[in-house]
N, C-alpha and C positions, 0 to 999 in steps of 0.2 A: 538627474540620474547619470548623465553622460559625465559630470564631474567627479563621479565617485569611483573610487578603485573598485575593482571587481574580484569575487571569488567565483572560479569557474568550477561548477558542480557537473560531473559527467552523468550521462543518462543511467548508467549502472548505479551510481550514488542516488541519484534522484530516485531510482526504482526500489532501492535497498531501504531508503528512508520510507517511501510510500508504503511498502510491504511491512516493515517492523513498526513504525511508529503511527502511521495513520490507520493500516488496517489490522493491526496487532497480532501480526503473525508470527509464529514462533520462528527462530532463525532457521532451524532444520527445515521447515515446510517452505519458508520464504526461498531458502537457497536451492531447493528442488525446482521451485517453480521458475528461478531464473535459470537453472541449468548449470549451476557452481556448487562447489563444496562449501560446507558449513563454515569451514576455517575462512576462505575467501570472501563469503559473504559477511562474516563478522570484520575482516579487515575494510571492506568496501564501506560498511556502515560506520565504522570507526571514523574514517576518512571523511566520510559525509558530517558526520557530527562535529568533527574538528572545524571543518569548513563553515557550516553554519553558525557554530559559536564565534568564529572569527568574524564573519560578516556582522553579526549582531553587536559584538563587543567594540569592534572597530569601524563601525558604521560603512559597510562595503555593501556594494549591490552583488545580487547572486545571478550570475549568469549559467543557464543550462545549455551543455552543447556536447556535442561528440558522439561517436559509437554508432553502430548499426542496430535498430532496435525495430520491434514489431508491436503495434499497438492492438490489444484485444479489441475486436468489434463490437462486441455486446457483452453486457452482464445479464445474469438472469436472476429474476426475483420471483418469489412467490407468496400467495395470500394464506396466512393460516387459518383464515376464516371460511373461505370458499374453495382453497386449494388451487386457485388458477395460477398458473405458471407464465411468465412472459420476458421476453428480453428488451433491454433499452441500450441503444448506443453508448459506449464509452465517451464520458466526458458531458453528458447531458445532466448530470446530478441524480441524486436518489430520488426516486418516485416517492410521492407523499400518501397516495393512496391506490389502492387496487384498480385497475381499469374495469374489472367486471363488476364488482360488489361496493366499491367506494370505501372498503374498509381500510383502517390506518394501520392493522396488524400485518405489515408486510415484512419481509426478510429476505436476504441474499439466499439462493439455494445452498445447499451444503457444499457443492462442489465450486462455489466463489467465495467461501469461507476458508480460513485457516484454522489449523487446530486449537482447541483450547477456547475458543470463542463462547462466552456465557460460562466460563468456569475453567477450571484447569483439567481439561480432559485431553485424552490421546497421547502419543509420544510426542517428544519434543519440549515439554515445558521445563525440562532441566537446563535447556540451552538458552532460554529468553535471559536476557540481561536485566538486571533489576534497575531501575531508575536512581 
């Protein structure tokens, strides 16, 4: 890895990629979560996509650095079978079963989810870029 050229991805670019591409959050919602305008979010995401493409196409390492940031300490999940709600530390992975009833029917709580999950609901779906 140390012999590869690097592409520097900022923390903001990383977070924009995570929210839009991994969490499938609409741009308007993700921008609010990051505390920036929808247009700024779009610009940051475009820059991140270009850097990721450069690293893949040209065989460069991706280095994430820079910025001041705060990690959310916990994520909240709930069980649709027994309605139990619990928190897990960020970065520990998604729970596989409910700690109370062992059901696999678990989901993020609505406040941990973006608009439109499970369908095109809520405001902001017009702002989502098509792949």
